[in-house]
DRENDOVO-997990 format. One line per 8 residues: number of its first residue (from 0); their letters; for each residue x, y, z of N, C-alpha, C. Coordinates in steps of 0.05 Angstrom, whole numbers, plus 5000, padded with zeros to 4 digits. Each point is the difference from the previous one (the first is absolute). Example, Ala and Ser with C-alpha at 12.3 -4.5 7.8 and 13.67 -1.06 7.14 Angstrom:
BEGIN
0 = AS = 5264,4886,5156,4982,5024,5000,5018,5024,5000 ~ 4993,5021,4986,5016,5024,5001,4985,5022,5014 .
***
This chain:
BEGIN
0 = MSTQAQRT = 4125,6882,8224,4997,5024,5017,4985,4992,5025 ~ 5009,5009,5023,4988,4993,5026,4974,5014,5004 ~ 4984,4988,5018,4974,5013,5006,5004,5027,5011 ~ 5021,5004,5017,5005,5026,5012,5006,5020,4978 ~ 5017,4992,4980,5006,5019,4979,4976,5007,4984 ~ 4982,4981,4995,4975,5005,4986,4983,5021,5014 ~ 5001,5000,5026,4983,5018,5015,5012,5027,5005 ~ 5025,5003,4993,5013,5026,5004,4991,5020,4979 .
8 = PAPAWIVT = 4987,5021,5008,4990,5020,4980,5022,5014,4986 ~ 4995,5007,4975,5021,5014,4984,5004,5028,5011 ~ 5025,5009,5000,5005,5027,5009,4987,5021,4982 ~ 4993,5022,5011,4986,5021,4985,5019,5025,4997 ~ 5004,5009,4975,5017,5022,4994,4984,5024,4991 ~ 5004,5022,5013,4984,5024,4993,5016,5017,4980 ~ 4988,5008,4978,5013,5017,4980,4981,5023,4993 ~ 5011,5024,5001,4984,5023,4993,5007,5009,4972 .
16 = GPTSGIGR = 4981,5013,4987,5004,5008,4972,5003,4977,4981 ~ 4983,4979,5002,5004,4975,4985,4986,4999,4973 ~ 4989,5022,4990,4983,4997,4976,5015,5008,4974 ~ 5025,5008,5002,5014,5007,4975,5030,4999,5006 ~ 5016,5000,4978,5029,5003,5002,5013,4980,5018 ~ 5019,5010,5016,5016,4984,5018,4982,4986,5020 ~ 4980,5014,5011,4983,4989,5020,4985,4975,4991 ~ 4989,5002,4975,4985,4977,4990,5018,4976,4996 .
24 = RAALELAE = 5023,5004,4989,5019,4978,4996,5010,4989,5027 ~ 5004,5018,5020,5008,4990,5026,4979,4983,5013 ~ 4974,5007,4996,4978,4984,5011,5000,4972,4987 ~ 5006,4999,4974,5001,4974,4987,5023,4983,5011 ~ 5023,5013,5005,5023,4986,5011,4993,4990,5028 ~ 4987,5017,5016,4994,4992,5028,4980,4978,5001 ~ 4983,4997,4979,4980,4978,5000,5014,4973,5001 ~ 5025,4999,4992,5015,4974,5002,5008,4994,5028 .
32 = HGTVVLVG = 4997,5020,5018,5009,4996,5028,4977,4999,5020 ~ 4975,5002,4991,4978,4999,5018,4977,5017,4991 ~ 4982,5007,5018,4978,5017,4994,5010,5029,4997 ~ 4988,5015,4981,5007,5028,4996,4977,5018,5007 ~ 5005,5019,5018,4980,5020,5007,5005,5024,4983 ~ 4982,5006,4981,5003,5021,4981,4987,5025,5011 ~ 5015,5022,5003,4990,5025,5012,5002,5022,4979 ~ 4976,5009,4991,4999,5021,4980,4974,5014,5000 .
40 = RDPEKLKG = 4997,5020,4983,4975,5016,5001,4979,4994,4979 ~ 5007,4984,4980,4982,4994,4978,4989,4972,5002 ~ 4975,4996,5008,4989,4973,5005,5002,4982,4975 ~ 4993,5012,4976,5001,4984,4976,5028,4990,4993 ~ 5019,5018,5002,5028,4992,4994,5010,4980,5020 ~ 4992,5003,5025,5008,4980,5021,4989,4972,4993 ~ 4974,5000,4991,4988,4974,4992,5015,4988,4977 ~ 5009,5017,4982,5015,4991,4977,5026,4986,5008 .
48 = VEAEITSR = 5014,5012,5019,5025,4988,5010,4994,4974,5015 ~ 4979,4999,5015,4992,4976,5014,4997,4977,4979 ~ 4985,5007,4979,4994,4980,4979,5026,4991,4986 ~ 5018,5019,4996,5025,4993,4987,5017,4982,5018 ~ 5000,5005,5025,5016,4983,5019,4988,4972,5000 ~ 4974,4997,4999,4988,4974,5000,5006,4985,4974 ~ 4997,5014,4978,5003,4986,4974,5030,4995,4993 ~ 5018,5018,5008,5028,4997,4992,5017,4984,5019 .
56 = TGGHAVSV = 4993,5002,5026,5016,4986,5020,4985,4979,5016 ~ 4974,5000,4998,4984,4982,5017,5000,5009,5029 ~ 5009,5024,5005,5002,5010,5027,4974,5013,5009 ~ 5001,5012,5024,4976,5012,5011,5006,5029,5008 ~ 4981,5017,4995,5003,5028,5008,4974,5011,5011 ~ 5002,5020,5017,4977,5014,5011,5005,5030,4998 ~ 4979,5015,4993,5004,5029,4996,4989,5016,5023 ~ 5014,5022,5005,4991,5020,5020,5002,5027,4987 .
64 = ICDFSDIP = 4978,5015,5000,4999,5026,4986,5013,5021,5019 ~ 5017,5017,4988,5014,5020,5016,5009,5023,4982 ~ 4994,5024,5009,5009,5024,4986,5022,5012,5018 ~ 5025,4999,4991,5022,5009,5016,5002,5030,5004 ~ 4985,5015,4985,4999,5029,5004,4979,5007,5021 ~ 4986,4980,5011,4979,5005,5020,5007,4983,5025 ~ 5010,5013,5021,5009,4986,5023,4979,4983,5014 ~ 4975,5010,5003,4979,4982,5011,4996,4975,4984 .
72 = SVRHAAAQ = 5002,5003,4973,4998,4976,4983,5022,4980,5006 ~ 5024,5011,5004,5023,4983,5006,4996,4985,5027 ~ 4990,5014,5019,4995,4987,5026,4978,4979,4998 ~ 4980,5006,4985,4979,4980,4996,5010,4976,4986 ~ 5018,5004,4980,5012,4977,4986,5016,4983,5018 ~ 5016,5013,5018,5016,4985,5019,4983,4982,5018 ~ 4977,5012,5009,4982,4985,5017,4988,4976,4985 ~ 4994,5004,4974,4989,4978,4983,5021,4978,4997 .
80 = IAALGLPL = 5025,5008,4996,5021,4980,4997,5002,4983,5026 ~ 5000,5014,5022,5002,4986,5026,4977,4981,5004 ~ 4976,5008,4991,4976,4984,5004,4999,4976,4982 ~ 5017,4999,4979,5000,4976,4982,5009,4975,5015 ~ 5015,5004,5021,5009,4977,5016,5021,4983,4986 ~ 5013,5011,4981,5021,4985,4985,5027,5001,5015 ~ 5016,4980,4996,5027,5000,5012,5019,5019,4985 ~ 4998,5025,5007,5016,5020,4986,5030,4994,5003 .
88 = AGLLNNAG = 5014,5004,4977,5029,4993,5000,5018,5024,4993 ~ 4989,5020,4987,5016,5023,4992,4984,5021,4985 ~ 5011,5024,4998,4986,5022,4988,5018,5014,4980 ~ 4990,5003,4975,5015,5015,4980,4985,5026,4994 ~ 5012,5022,5008,4989,5026,4995,5010,5010,4972 ~ 4984,4995,4980,5008,5006,4973,4983,5022,4987 ~ 4977,5006,5011,4982,5020,4988,5013,5027,4999 ~ 4997,5014,4977,5012,5026,4998,4993,5013,4974 .
96 = IMPNRVEK = 5002,5027,4999,4994,5015,4976,5023,5020,4995 ~ 5003,5009,4976,5020,5021,4994,4986,5019,4980 ~ 4984,5019,5011,4987,5019,4982,5019,5019,4987 ~ 4994,5008,4976,5017,5019,4985,4991,5029,5005 ~ 4981,5003,5018,4991,5027,5007,4992,4999,5030 ~ 4997,5023,5012,4992,5002,5028,4970,4992,5002 ~ 4995,4981,5017,4972,4991,5004,4994,4999,5030 ~ 4975,5004,5007,4991,5000,5028,4978,4979,5005 .
104 = TPQGWDLA = 4999,4991,5025,4978,4983,5008,4976,5017,5005 ~ 4976,4988,5003,4976,5016,5007,5004,5017,5025 ~ 5018,4991,5018,5005,5015,5024,5020,5023,4996 ~ 5011,5002,4976,5019,5021,4994,5029,4993,5005 ~ 5005,4974,5005,5027,4991,5005,5014,4992,4974 ~ 5026,5002,5000,5015,4991,4976,4995,4971,4995 ~ 4991,4994,4976,4991,4973,4993,5023,4980,5001 ~ 5023,5007,4988,5022,4981,4999,5011,4994,5028 .
112 = FTTNHLGP = 5004,5020,5017,5011,4995,5026,4981,4984,5017 ~ 4974,5006,4998,4980,4985,5015,4998,4971,4991 ~ 4999,4996,4974,4997,4973,4989,5025,4983,5004 ~ 5023,5012,4996,5025,4985,5001,5012,4996,5028 ~ 4996,5020,5017,5012,4997,5027,4979,4997,5022 ~ 4982,5018,5003,4981,4999,5022,4983,4975,5000 ~ 4989,4993,4977,4983,4976,4998,5015,4974,5007 ~ 5023,4995,4987,5015,4976,5007,5009,4999,5029 .
120 = FALTEALI = 5008,5023,5010,5008,5002,5028,4977,4992,5019 ~ 4976,5011,4995,4977,4994,5016,4993,4970,4998 ~ 5001,4989,4976,4994,4971,4997,5020,4983,5015 ~ 5026,5007,4998,5020,4984,5013,4997,5001,5031 ~ 4996,5023,5011,4997,5003,5029,4976,4984,5010 ~ 4978,5000,4984,4976,4986,5008,5004,4970,4999 ~ 5017,4990,4981,5003,4972,4997,5023,4988,5016 ~ 5017,5016,5010,5023,4990,5016,4991,4980,5022 .
128 = PQLPDHAN = 4979,5006,5015,4992,4980,5021,4991,4974,4988 ~ 4992,4999,4975,4989,4976,4987,5022,4983,4988 ~ 5024,5010,4997,5022,4986,4987,5016,4984,5020 ~ 5007,4975,4993,5015,4983,5018,5029,5009,5002 ~ 5014,4992,5021,5028,5006,5003,5016,4992,4976 ~ 5019,5016,4992,5018,4996,4978,4987,5003,4973 ~ 4976,5009,4999,4987,5006,4974,5014,5023,4986 ~ 5000,5000,4974,5012,5021,4984,4979,5021,4992 .
136 = VVFTCSSV = 5008,5025,5003,4983,5023,4991,5018,5015,4980 ~ 4991,5000,4975,5016,5011,4978,4987,5025,4988 ~ 5016,5021,4996,4991,5024,4987,5014,5003,4973 ~ 4984,5005,4979,5012,5007,4974,5009,5029,5002 ~ 5026,5005,4998,5011,5027,5004,5012,5010,4973 ~ 5014,5022,5001,5011,5011,4975,5024,5018,5007 ~ 5021,4997,4984,5024,5016,5004,4997,5029,4992 ~ 4976,5007,4990,4996,5029,4993,5000,5017,5025 .
144 = EDPECKPA = 4998,4987,5024,5000,5016,5025,5028,5011,5006 ~ 5020,4989,4986,5028,5008,5005,5010,5021,4980 ~ 5006,5024,5010,5010,5021,4982,5026,4994,4987 ~ 5014,4979,5009,5026,4992,4988,4996,4978,4980 ~ 4976,4992,4995,4995,4978,4980,5000,5013,4972 ~ 5022,4995,4986,5003,5014,4974,4979,4993,4979 ~ 4992,4975,4997,4978,4994,4981,4975,5015,5006 ~ 4993,5003,5026,4976,5014,5007,5002,5030,4995 .
152 = VTVGFRGA = 5024,5011,5006,5005,5028,4995,4999,5006,4970 ~ 5010,4982,4984,5000,5004,4971,4972,5004,4989 ~ 4981,4986,5011,4972,5002,4989,4984,5022,5014 ~ 5012,5014,5019,4986,5023,5012,4995,4999,5029 ~ 5005,4978,5014,4996,4999,5029,5023,5014,5014 ~ 4994,5011,5024,5020,5014,5016,5000,4989,5028 ~ 4991,4975,5003,5000,4987,5026,4975,5009,5016 ~ 4996,4987,5023,4978,5006,5017,5003,5029,5011 .
160 = RYISAEAS = 4977,5013,5005,5000,5027,5010,4984,5002,5026 ~ 5004,4982,5018,4984,4998,5024,5004,5023,5019 ~ 4978,5012,5009,5000,5021,5021,4988,4988,5025 ~ 4976,4989,4997,4987,4986,5022,4977,4984,4988 ~ 4989,4982,5015,4977,4984,4990,4977,5019,4993 ~ 4995,5019,5017,4977,5018,4996,5005,5017,4975 ~ 5024,5010,4996,5006,5016,4977,4997,4984,4974 ~ 5008,4975,5002,4998,4982,4976,4971,4996,4992 .
168 = TLGEWKPG = 4982,4997,5019,4972,4996,4993,4989,5025,4986 ~ 5012,5023,5005,4991,5024,4988,5014,5006,4973 ~ 5019,4982,4993,5014,5004,4975,5022,5021,5003 ~ 5011,5003,5024,5021,5019,5004,5027,4985,5003 ~ 5020,5009,4985,5026,4986,5000,5022,5020,5003 ~ 5024,4990,5008,5023,5017,5002,5006,5012,4973 ~ 5009,5025,5000,5006,5013,4974,5023,4987,4986 ~ 5002,5006,4974,5022,4988,4984,4994,4974,4988 .
176 = GSSKPGFD = 4974,4993,4999,4992,4973,4990,4997,4999,4970 ~ 4985,4981,4991,4996,4995,4971,4982,5021,4987 ~ 5005,5006,4975,4983,5018,4985,4976,4985,4988 ~ 5000,4974,5003,4978,4983,4989,4979,4995,5021 ~ 4976,5008,4996,4978,4996,5020,4997,4971,5007 ~ 4998,4995,5026,4996,4973,5009,5025,4985,5008 ~ 5023,5009,4990,5025,4985,5006,5008,5003,5029 ~ 4997,5024,5012,5008,5003,5028,4982,4984,5018 .
184 = AYATSKQG = 4974,4999,4994,4981,4985,5016,5007,4970,4999 ~ 5006,4990,4976,5007,4972,4997,5026,4993,5015 ~ 5021,5016,4995,5025,4994,5013,4998,5001,5031 ~ 4985,5019,5010,4997,5003,5029,4984,4977,5011 ~ 4979,4991,4986,4984,4978,5009,5017,4974,5001 ~ 5017,4997,4981,5017,4975,4999,5021,5001,5022 ~ 5010,5025,5007,5018,5002,5023,4985,4993,5025 ~ 4974,5007,5001,4984,4992,5023,4998,4970,5003 .
192 = NLATVLAF = 4997,4986,4978,5000,4971,5001,5026,4989,5011 ~ 5022,5010,4990,5026,4989,5009,5005,5008,5029 ~ 4993,5024,5008,5003,5008,5028,4984,4981,5018 ~ 4976,4992,4991,4983,4982,5016,5014,4973,5004 ~ 5011,4990,4978,5014,4974,5002,5023,5001,5020 ~ 5017,5021,4997,5023,5002,5017,4993,5005,5030 ~ 4980,5017,5004,4992,5005,5028,4986,4976,5012 ~ 4982,4988,4985,4985,4976,5011,5019,4977,5005 .
200 = AREIPRLR = 5021,4997,4984,5019,4978,5004,5013,5003,5028 ~ 5005,5024,5008,5012,5005,5027,4979,4997,5022 ~ 4976,5009,4994,4980,5001,5020,4986,4974,5006 ~ 4997,4983,4979,4984,4976,5002,5017,4976,4991 ~ 5017,4990,5018,5019,4979,4992,4987,4973,4995 ~ 4976,4995,5008,4988,4974,4996,4991,4996,4971 ~ 4999,5021,4984,4993,4998,4972,5024,5009,4983 ~ 5000,4994,4974,5021,5008,4982,4989,5020,4980 .
208 = FLAVEPGF = 5011,5024,5001,4992,5022,4982,5021,5004,4979 ~ 4991,4998,4975,5019,5000,4977,4990,5019,4979 ~ 5018,5012,4985,4994,5018,4978,5012,4990,4974 ~ 4986,5005,4978,5009,4991,4974,4998,5023,4980 ~ 5022,5005,4986,5000,5018,4977,4997,4982,4976 ~ 4977,4999,4987,4996,4981,4978,5012,5008,4973 ~ 5014,5023,5000,5011,5009,4975,4980,5016,4983 ~ 5010,5014,4981,4982,5015,4982,4985,4980,4982 .
216 = NPGTGLGR = 4973,5001,5002,4984,4981,4985,4981,5015,4981 ~ 5009,5006,4976,4983,5014,4981,4975,4985,4992 ~ 4999,4974,5006,4977,4984,4992,4978,5000,5021 ~ 5002,5016,5022,4979,5000,5020,4980,5023,4994 ~ 4978,5000,5015,4981,5021,4997,5002,5022,5021 ~ 5024,5003,5011,5003,5019,5022,4994,5029,4991 ~ 5009,5007,4977,4994,5027,4989,4975,5000,4983 ~ 4978,4990,5012,4976,4995,4984,4987,5026,4989 .
224 = DASTTLKF = 5007,5023,5011,4989,5025,4989,5018,5013,4980 ~ 5020,4985,4991,5018,5011,4979,4985,5001,4973 ~ 5011,5015,4982,4987,5004,4974,5000,4973,4984 ~ 4983,4999,4980,4998,4976,4984,5026,4994,4986 ~ 5014,5021,4991,5026,4996,4987,5020,4988,5019 ~ 5002,5011,5024,5019,4989,5019,4994,4972,5008 ~ 4975,4993,5003,4992,4973,5007,5008,4981,4977 ~ 4996,5009,4976,5008,4983,4977,5030,4995,4999 .
232 = LAKYVLAP = 5015,5022,5005,5029,4997,5000,5010,4982,5022 ~ 4987,5003,5024,5008,4984,5023,4995,4970,4994 ~ 4977,4994,4989,4992,4972,4996,5015,4987,4977 ~ 5003,5014,4978,5010,4987,4976,5029,5007,4992 ~ 5011,5020,5013,5028,5008,4993,5018,4995,5024 ~ 4992,5012,5024,5018,4998,5023,4999,4973,5014 ~ 4976,4989,5003,4997,4974,5014,5017,4978,4988 ~ 5000,4997,4973,5017,4978,4989,5030,5004,5005 .
240 = LAPFIKHW = 5009,5025,5005,5028,5005,5005,5008,4996,5029 ~ 4980,4999,5018,5005,4999,5029,5020,4978,5008 ~ 4998,4975,4990,5019,4979,5009,5029,5006,4994 ~ 5005,5019,4983,5028,5005,4991,5012,5026,5011 ~ 4985,5014,5017,5010,5025,5010,5003,4999,5031 ~ 5022,5011,5010,5006,5000,5028,4978,5015,5015 ~ 4992,4989,5023,4979,5012,5018,4972,4997,4989 ~ 4997,4989,4976,4973,4995,4989,4992,4971,5006 .
248 = STPKRAAR = 4974,4995,4998,4990,4973,5004,4974,4997,4985 ~ 4987,4977,5004,4974,4994,4988,4981,4992,5023 ~ 4974,5003,4995,4981,4993,5021,5003,4971,5009 ~ 5005,4982,4981,5003,4972,5007,5024,4996,5019 ~ 5023,5011,4992,5024,4997,5017,4997,5013,5027 ~ 4988,5024,5000,4996,5015,5025,4981,4985,5018 ~ 4979,4988,4989,4981,4984,5015,5013,4976,5014 ~ 5017,4987,4985,5013,4977,5011,5019,5008,5023 .
256 = LLAGVLTG = 5012,5023,4997,5017,5011,5021,4984,5006,5025 ~ 4978,5014,4997,4983,5007,5023,4988,4975,5014 ~ 4990,4981,4984,4989,4976,5011,5022,4984,5015 ~ 5024,5000,4988,5022,4985,5013,5008,5012,5027 ~ 5001,5027,5001,5007,5013,5025,4978,4996,5021 ~ 4974,5001,4991,4978,4997,5019,4999,4972,5012 ~ 5005,4980,4983,4998,4972,5010,5027,4989,5009 ~ 5021,5016,4999,5027,4991,5008,5002,4995,5030 .
264 = QSHESGVY = 5021,4985,5007,5004,4992,5028,5023,5016,5013 ~ 5008,5022,4988,5022,5016,5011,4993,5010,5028 ~ 5020,5000,5018,4995,5010,5027,5008,5029,5002 ~ 5006,5013,4978,5008,5028,5001,4975,5018,4999 ~ 5003,5024,5011,4979,5019,4999,5012,5028,4994 ~ 4985,5017,4988,5010,5027,4993,5019,5000,4976 ~ 4998,4979,4983,5016,4998,4976,4986,5012,4976 ~ 5014,5014,4983,4990,5013,4976,5013,4986,4976 .
272 = YDENSKPM = 4984,4986,4984,5010,4985,4977,4996,5015,4974 ~ 5020,4998,4982,4998,5012,4974,4986,4981,4980 ~ 4999,5008,4975,4985,4983,4980,5014,4974,4994 ~ 5024,4996,5010,5015,4975,4997,5001,4984,5026 ~ 4984,5008,5019,4998,4987,5026,5026,5003,5016 ~ 5014,5021,4995,5024,5007,5015,4994,5022,5020 ~ 5011,4999,5024,4996,5022,5019,5010,5027,4990 ~ 4984,5020,5004,5008,5027,4991,4994,5020,5023 .
280 = LGSVQVRD = 5009,5025,4996,4996,5020,5020,4980,5021,4990 ~ 4985,5010,5018,4982,5022,4994,5016,5026,5002 ~ 4986,5023,4999,5013,5026,5002,5013,5003,5027 ~ 5019,5019,5002,5013,5006,5025,4979,5008,5021 ~ 4981,5016,4991,4979,5010,5018,4984,4977,5013 ~ 4990,4982,4983,4982,4979,5011,5016,4980,5017 ~ 5026,4997,4996,5016,4982,5016,5006,5011,5028 ~ 4994,5025,5005,5003,5011,5026,4977,4991,5018 .
288 = PAFSDRVV = 5005,4984,5020,4978,4990,5017,4982,5022,5012 ~ 5012,5022,5006,4984,5022,5011,4979,5010,4980 ~ 5009,5001,4974,4981,5009,4979,4978,4979,4996 ~ 5007,4975,4996,4979,4980,4994,4981,4997,5024 ~ 5011,5002,5025,4983,4999,5023,4981,5024,5001 ~ 5009,5023,4991,4983,5024,4999,4978,4996,4980 ~ 5006,4989,4976,4979,4995,4980,4978,4982,5011 ~ 5008,4979,5014,4981,4981,5011,4984,5014,5022 .
296 = AETRVLLA = 5013,5014,5018,4986,5013,5022,4980,5021,4989 ~ 5008,5016,4981,4982,5020,4989,4977,4987,4984 ~ 5005,4978,4987,4979,4986,4986,4979,4989,5019 ~ 5009,4989,5022,4982,4990,5021,4983,5022,5011 ~ 5012,5023,5006,4984,5022,5011,4979,5009,4980 ~ 5008,5002,4975,4981,5008,4979,4977,4981,4997 ~ 5006,4974,4999,4979,4980,4996,4982,4998,5024 ~ 5011,5005,5024,4983,4999,5024,4978,5021,5000 .
304 = QIPSQTR = 5004,5021,4984,4980,5021,4999,4977,4994,4981 ~ 5002,4978,4985,4980,4993,4981,4980,4980,5013 ~ 4975,5008,5003,4981,4982,5013,4994,4976,4982 ~ 4996,4977,5013,4991,4976,4985,4971,5003,4995 ~ 4991,4991,4976,4972,5001,4993,4990,4973,4994 ~ 4975,4995,5006,4988,4975,4994,4990,5001,4971 ~ 5010,4981,4985,4994,5000,4971,4980,4979,4994 .
***
């Protein structure tokens, strides 16, 4: 190995939501490609993932505390990441929740929409100036945003119900949605993620914005507020069946897909990949550039009204 190669610092990959499920496994995968910047809200769990990366891969990780339901916390985390001085190489927006009931932030905003869309959007915008040309920015998305997705409709989703960014923060959705509390918020937030990818791909050509549908993963902790019975069924009955069912996946397989897309050398941007790494389409609505541009514009206006706080 040359002296120059020895002096070249390892690339740093940012992954959000790295303390459980797909995110934790993705962090372990990314440790094979360089330093991993772990972004999450639980300091003890973050330390645990750091230790796991060191012991299992011999890699290096650094943690940044961030609550994605709190926009000032997100902005503070972005500033901390920039201050690390690491050679950032890409960003994986994986953090997300899927509550089985309607929940609010302390500010009275819808928890799922804020955590899944507003927080990742704010982090991405803050980090864009820190990312080098041709870096990949990946969002974990979901086909539940599409009202024509039959598997999602079968389990109770009715697609995204977006009215406006402001209405979404208040938990207001277009009528005719799901009868299951929390489903409209989740579907709409995931449409927000996909709209961000498609709009940013057009707006910011120096970076690569990509979306991934990781497939239905019953082995993750996404529905962490589900009943004990449902959690048991998901872990011990549904998860073992996942490799054999269309559109289903496992955390390990999904993590490899996400890590592969993040570290890949594709020159494409605005691509949406399915659980088999094949290009797929989002809903008719989100594919309309006017709609995705509106989601981004309204999100920016909303976030601009939130004052930054010194933490």
